[in-house]
Each structure stands twice: as structure tokens, then as C-alpha cells.
C-alpha positions in Angstrom: -15.6 4.3 -29.0 -15.5 2.9 -25.0 -12.3 1.0 -24.0 -13.8 -2.1 -22.9 -11.2 -4.5 -21.6 -10.7 -2.7 -18.5 -12.1 -3.0 -14.8 -14.6 -0.5 -13.9 -16.9 0.3 -11.0 -20.4 -0.4 -11.4 -21.6 0.1 -8.4 -21.0 0.6 -4.4 -21.3 -2.9 -3.0 -23.8 -0.9 -0.6 -26.1 -0.7 -4.0 -26.8 -4.5 -4.4 -28.1 -6.2 -1.7 -29.9 -9.5 -1.3 -32.8 -9.8 -3.2 -32.4 -6.6 -5.1 -32.1 -6.1 -9.1 -30.2 -3.5 -10.1 -30.2 -1.5 -13.8 -27.7 0.3 -15.0 -25.9 0.9 -18.5 -22.6 0.6 -18.5 -20.6 1.5 -21.7 -23.5 2.1 -23.7 -24.9 -1.6 -22.6 -27.6 -2.2 -20.2 -26.8 -4.4 -17.4 -28.6 -5.9 -14.4 -26.4 -6.5 -11.1 -27.9 -8.8 -8.6 -26.9 -10.5 -5.2 -28.2 -14.2 -5.1 -28.6 -16.2 -2.1 -24.9 -17.2 -1.8 -24.3 -13.5 -1.4 -22.5 -13.3 -4.7 -22.6 -10.6 -7.2 -23.6 -11.8 -10.9 -23.6 -9.0 -14.0 -26.0 -9.7 -17.1 -27.0 -8.3 -19.7 -30.4 -6.8 -19.0 -32.4 -8.3 -21.7 -34.4 -12.0 -22.1 -32.8 -13.6 -24.9 -36.7 -14.7 -25.6 -38.3 -11.6 -26.0 -36.1 -8.9 -25.3 -38.1 -7.6 -22.0 -35.5 -6.6 -19.3 -34.1 -9.3 -16.7 -34.3 -6.3 -13.9 -38.3 -6.2 -13.9 -37.8 -10.1 -13.4 -37.5 -11.5 -9.4 -34.5 -13.5 -8.0 -34.9 -17.1 -7.4 -31.9 -18.9 -5.7 -29.1 -17.9 -7.4 -30.9 -17.2 -10.7 -32.7 -14.4 -12.1 -36.1 -15.4 -13.5 -37.8 -13.2 -16.4 -41.3 -12.2 -15.3 -43.0 -11.7 -19.0 -42.8 -15.8 -20.4 -41.1 -17.1 -17.1 -37.1 -17.9 -18.5 -34.7 -18.9 -15.9 -31.2 -17.4 -15.8 -28.0 -18.5 -13.6 -25.1 -16.2 -12.9 -23.5 -17.4 -16.4 -26.3 -16.3 -18.4 -26.9 -19.5 -19.5 -30.9 -20.1 -19.4 -31.6 -23.2 -16.4 -35.8 -23.4 -17.3 -38.4 -22.8 -20.0 -42.0 -23.6 -18.5 -43.9 -25.7 -20.6 -40.7 -27.0 -22.6 -37.6 -30.0 -21.6 -35.3 -28.9 -23.9 -33.3 -25.8 -23.7 -31.3 -24.7 -26.8 -28.1 -23.6 -25.9 -28.7 -20.2 -27.9 -31.3 -19.8 -25.1 -28.4 -17.4 -23.2 -27.4 -13.9 -21.9 -24.3 -12.3 -22.1 -22.6 -12.3 -18.6 -19.9 -10.2 -17.6 -17.0 -11.2 -15.1 -17.5 -8.9 -11.6 -15.6 -9.1 -8.8 -16.4 -7.3 -5.6 -13.2 -5.5 -3.9 -12.8 -2.5 -1.7 -16.4 -2.3 -1.0 -16.5 -1.4 -4.6 -18.8 -3.9 -7.7 -15.9 -4.0 -10.7 -17.4 -5.0 -14.3 -15.3 -6.3 -17.1 -17.0 -5.5 -20.4 -14.9 -6.9 -22.5 -13.1 -10.4 -23.7 -13.9 -12.3 -20.8 -10.4 -14.0 -20.7 -8.4 -11.0 -20.2 -10.3 -10.3 -16.7 -7.7 -10.7 -14.1 -8.9 -8.9 -10.7 -5.2 -8.8 -9.7 -5.6 -5.5 -11.9 -8.3 -3.7 -10.0 -6.9 -0.5 -8.5 -6.0 -0.4 -4.7 -8.7 1.7 -3.2 -8.6 0.7 0.4 -7.8 4.1 1.6 -12.0 4.9 2.8 -11.9 1.7 5.0 -8.5 2.2 6.6 -7.3 2.2 9.9 -6.4 5.7 11.2 -8.0 7.2 8.8 -11.9 8.0 8.1 -14.3 8.5 5.2 -17.9 8.3 4.0 -18.3 5.4 1.3 -21.6 5.3 -1.2 -20.2 8.8 -2.5 -22.0 8.9 -6.3 -23.4 11.7 -8.7 -24.2 11.3 -12.4 -22.7 14.1 -14.9 -24.8 14.4 -18.1 -21.5 14.7 -20.2 -18.8 12.4 -21.8 -15.9 11.2 -19.6 -13.7 12.5 -21.7 -14.3 15.9 -20.3 -14.6 14.7 -16.7 -11.0 13.3 -16.9 -10.0 16.9 -18.6 -10.9 18.8 -15.6 -9.3 15.7 -12.8 -5.8 16.1 -15.3 -5.8 19.9 -15.1 -5.4 21.4 -11.9 -5.3 25.1 -13.0 -8.9 24.9 -12.9 -8.9 25.3 -9.3 -8.1 28.9 -9.0 -11.8 29.5 -11.0 -14.0 27.0 -10.8 -13.5 26.2 -7.3 -12.0 29.5 -5.7 -14.6 29.1 -2.9 -14.0 26.1 -2.1 -11.1 23.9 -2.4 -9.2 26.1 -4.3 -7.0 29.6 -4.5 -6.0 31.9 -7.6 -2.3 31.4 -7.1 -2.8 27.5 -8.3 -3.8 29.2 -11.4 -0.1 30.0 -12.3 1.3 26.8 -10.8 2.7 24.7 -13.3 3.0 20.5 -12.1 5.6 17.7 -12.6 4.5 15.6 -14.8 6.0 11.1 -15.8 3.9 9.5 -18.5 3.8 5.7 -18.1 2.4 3.1 -20.2 -1.0 3.3 -18.9 -0.8 5.6 -16.0 0.1 9.1 -15.9 2.0 10.6 -12.1 1.4 14.2 -11.7 2.6 16.4 -8.7 0.8 19.5 -7.8 2.6 21.8 -5.4 1.2 25.2 -4.0 4.0 26.5 -1.4 3.6 29.4 1.0 -0.2 30.4 0.2 -3.4 31.0 2.3 -5.3 27.5 3.1 -8.3 27.2 0.7 -11.6 28.0 2.0 -12.7 24.5 3.5 -9.4 24.0 4.7 -9.9 26.7 7.2 -13.5 26.0 7.9 -12.6 22.6 9.1 -8.8 22.7 10.3 -6.6 24.8 13.0 -4.2 25.3 10.2 -2.4 28.5 10.4 -2.9 31.5 7.5 -0.1 30.4 5.6 0.6 26.9 4.0 2.1 24.6 2.1 -0.4 22.3 -0.4 0.9 19.2 -2.1 -1.4 17.4 -4.3 0.5 14.1 -6.1 -2.4 12.2 -8.2 -2.3 9.4 -10.7 -4.8 8.8 -13.9 -5.0 5.1 -14.8 -6.0 5.0 -18.1 -7.8 1.9 -18.4 -10.7 2.4 -16.7 -10.7 6.3 -15.9 -9.5 5.1 -12.2 -8.3 8.6 -10.6 -6.2 8.4 -7.0 -4.9 11.6 -5.3 -3.0 11.9 -2.0 -3.3 15.7 -0.9 -1.4 17.5 2.1 -2.0 21.0 3.4 0.8 21.5 6.2 2.2 24.5 7.9 4.8 26.4 5.7 8.3 24.1 5.8 6.6 21.0 7.5 6.9 19.3 4.0 4.9 16.5 2.5 5.6 14.0 5.1 4.6 16.6 7.6 3.8 15.0 10.9 2.3 17.8 12.3 -1.5 17.3 14.0 -2.1 20.3 12.4 -1.3 18.9 9.1 -4.5 18.2 6.9 -4.2 14.8 4.9 -6.4 13.5 2.1 -6.9 10.2 0.0 -9.7 11.0 -3.1 -10.4 8.3 -5.2 -12.7 8.9 -8.3 -14.3 6.0 -10.8 -15.5 7.5 -13.9 -17.7 4.8 -15.6 -19.2 6.0 -19.0 -22.9 5.3 -19.2 -23.6 6.7 -22.6 -21.7 9.4 -24.8 -23.1 11.6 -23.2 -23.4 10.7 -19.8 -21.0 9.1 -16.8 -21.2 7.7 -13.3 -18.9 9.4 -11.1 -18.0 7.4 -7.9 -16.2 8.5 -5.3 -14.6 8.8 -1.5 -12.3 10.8 0.1 -10.7 10.0 3.5 -8.9 11.8 5.9 -6.3 11.7 9.0 -7.0 12.8 12.3 -5.8 16.3 12.2 -6.7 18.9 15.0 -9.8 20.4 14.5 -12.7 21.4 16.7 -15.7 20.0 14.0 -17.7 17.2 15.9 -18.8 15.8 12.6 -15.6 16.8 10.8 -16.3 13.6 8.3 -19.7 14.7 7.3 -18.6 18.4 6.7 -15.2 17.2 5.3 -17.9 15.1 2.5 -20.0 18.0 2.4 -17.2 20.1 1.3 -15.9 18.2 -1.3 -19.1 17.0 -2.8 -19.8 20.6 -3.2 -16.2 20.7 -5.2 -17.4 18.2 -7.3 -21.0 19.4 -8.0 -18.9 22.7 -8.8 -17.2 20.7 -11.7 -20.3 18.9 -12.8 -21.8 22.3 -13.2 -19.4 24.0 -15.7 -18.2 20.5 -17.2 -22.3 20.2 -18.3 -22.5 23.6 -19.2 -19.5 22.6 -21.8 -21.3 19.4 -23.5 -24.5 21.7 -23.6 -21.9 23.4 -26.0 -20.7 20.7 -27.8 -24.2 19.3 -28.6 -25.3 22.6 -30.1 -21.9 23.3 -31.5 -20.3 19.8 -32.6 -17.8 21.4 -35.2 -16.6 24.1 -32.5 -12.7 24.0 -32.2 -11.4 23.7 -28.4 -7.9 25.8 -29.0 -5.6 24.5 -26.6 -3.2 26.1 -24.5 -0.4 25.0 -22.0 -2.1 24.1 -18.6 -3.8 21.2 -21.9 -0.6 19.3 -22.3 -1.6 16.1 -19.5 -5.1 15.8 -21.0 -4.2 15.8 -24.7 -1.0 13.1 -24.0 -4.0 11.3 -21.8 -6.5 11.3 -24.6 -4.1 9.9 -27.0 -2.9 7.8 -24.8 -6.5 6.4 -24.7 -6.7 6.3 -28.7 -3.5 3.7 -29.0 -5.3 1.7 -26.0 -8.3 1.7 -27.7 -6.5 1.2 -31.2 -4.7 -1.9 -30.1 -7.4 -3.4 -28.5 -9.5 -3.1 -31.7 -6.4 -4.8 -33.0 -6.3 -8.0 -30.6 -10.0 -8.5 -30.9 -9.2 -8.7 -35.0 -6.5 -11.7 -34.1 -8.8 -13.3 -32.3 -11.7 -13.3 -35.0 -8.5 -14.2 -37.0 -7.2 -17.1 -35.1 -11.1 -18.8 -34.7 -11.2 -17.7 -31.1 -14.7 -17.2 -29.6 -15.3 -13.6 -28.3 
């Protein structure tokens, strides 16, 4: 079951240009995203209420979309505003619409109770568009795996020593114990690797010395599957707040939006400070290195998904490194249960959904 009362990333803003109809399956629901002539994004369930033809195969007219099977026209609220050859339009002639917001070059969607959609709760993702930092926006991957397996991966940094030992990780990280703080809906983790060789990607892109201190501070928002990480790779002794020109500082965000029970949309960007480097196309090269690391994750996670599909009753035996991810799963289960109870109360009190 998905936690629907949350803001999820539906797309990058550049994916939905004026006049484009974008079909995307989100939380098991087919959704149409489009930008009207007023420049605003609309999100509708991708099926006409008449004969269930996909609206994504229609056409945009002004701020509305026309189904190209029998010509019904729907406005951004989902109301049918025109039926060719028919004057009276029943209130039942409508499709579901979803609250959307365009913030920090991302299109966010709320798939749950519309009255609970508060844009103030959208995570801050300004880092990929921040003065003094550089980043490539628009990064996306599709994982053929359940989002929980990806969340497990993000919450367990011990895997860097093995999955990423030729890119962003080092063997020493396999034995480092993180510091973890738990909030009601968020987990904060601090992962430090002192006096160790810089990872392969840092050797290639920076002029760091042969021994560095590494700091990985990250947060995981349970509601909406949002990961934000601040990474610092500094000369030994400089500390997390290092002001050295050699120090590499990165800010990475990852947003996981379930597509189905066994596939996930993976949106991300990595911003970097202007550390000393002889690489001319530094931002491009850094983005490629990070993308390679995420592909390493995808490979092992998709293999894991295949195993689970072949042997759904197979048991996972927990180890000490699993503590954070197991706690995160329990927190998610509690939120899903709370939301279900809230929905039941609304129905019992006669509220509309």
C-alpha cells in the first residue's frame, strides 16, 4: 500500500512543455500531466469518463484537454465543459484531478486527500539552482524495483564499501557506524569516515591529498520518499565546515515516486561547490560519476527485486547495519495506518474524499 497523503515528484518542469501531454503512472494510477496556454500545470487521471480512452492521446485546447475518441473536453479541475452534440452536461461527467505545484524546477503532485495538500510542506530543493553552486537538473532513472528496496539502499551507507568500491565508496566505509536521530516523520543520519583515501571519483575530479576526512550528513523524509544529503570530502583535520579551496562539497537530492508495486521513478540532482579542479567540464563529469554510482545501485536492487518475485516467501535475515532502514519501514507503516484511520473517520463523518 502506498502513502498517498504526501507530495511526490511527478516530473521535472522541462518534461512538460506547453502543448505537451505527458502520461505517467504514479502510485499505481495513470496520470496525465499537461501545461495549458496560461503556463500552469494540470494533473488529471488519464482516462476519459465516457469510454475510458486515455486523455494523453487527446489534444490541448487552451487550458483544457479534449479526448480524441468522442470529443469531450475537460478543464484543469477535471470537470467536463463540452460534449459535442449535447447541451446538458451531467456533474458525473468529470475525471479526477490532483493538486500540483511547480517548485524548484520540479512538478509535485498530491495523490491523497486534496484538502490536506499544503504546499508549505513541499521539501526545499533549491540546491540545484543555488548561487555559488553548479548542477545539472533533469536527472531521472526508472528502477524496476519496489521503492522500499531503494529506500533501504539509501538508508544503509555500509553498502558503499562494496557496491561502489570503484566509484564513490571505499572499503573502510563498510565498518563505520552512523549516528542516527529519529523524528516523527524524518530520519537524520551522520556518517563519517576519517583519515582515508579519497574515493575514485574524487581522485579523478579534484586535487585533494592522499588522505581525507569524509562527512555524509543526510535526511530521509518518510512522507514522499525524499532524500537529501550534504557530503564533504576535505583534507584531514579541516572538518565539516572546511573552507579550503580543495574541499569538495556536494548536495544531492533523490525523490522516489512509486510507479507500481515493482517499479519506481527516481528523480535526482547533485550540486557541487567550486572546488579546485583541472577538469574543464566539471559539472558534466561529476554528474556522470554520480549517475554511474546510481546505476550500480540499480543493478543490484533490480536483481534483488527479481529474487523476491521468484521467491516471495524468502526471508531476509537482518544484520546490525539494517537498524535504520527497518525503523524507517516501521515509521512508514505507522503513517499509512494513521492515514487509513483518518480516511475512515472522514467517511464516517460524511466528508467527501
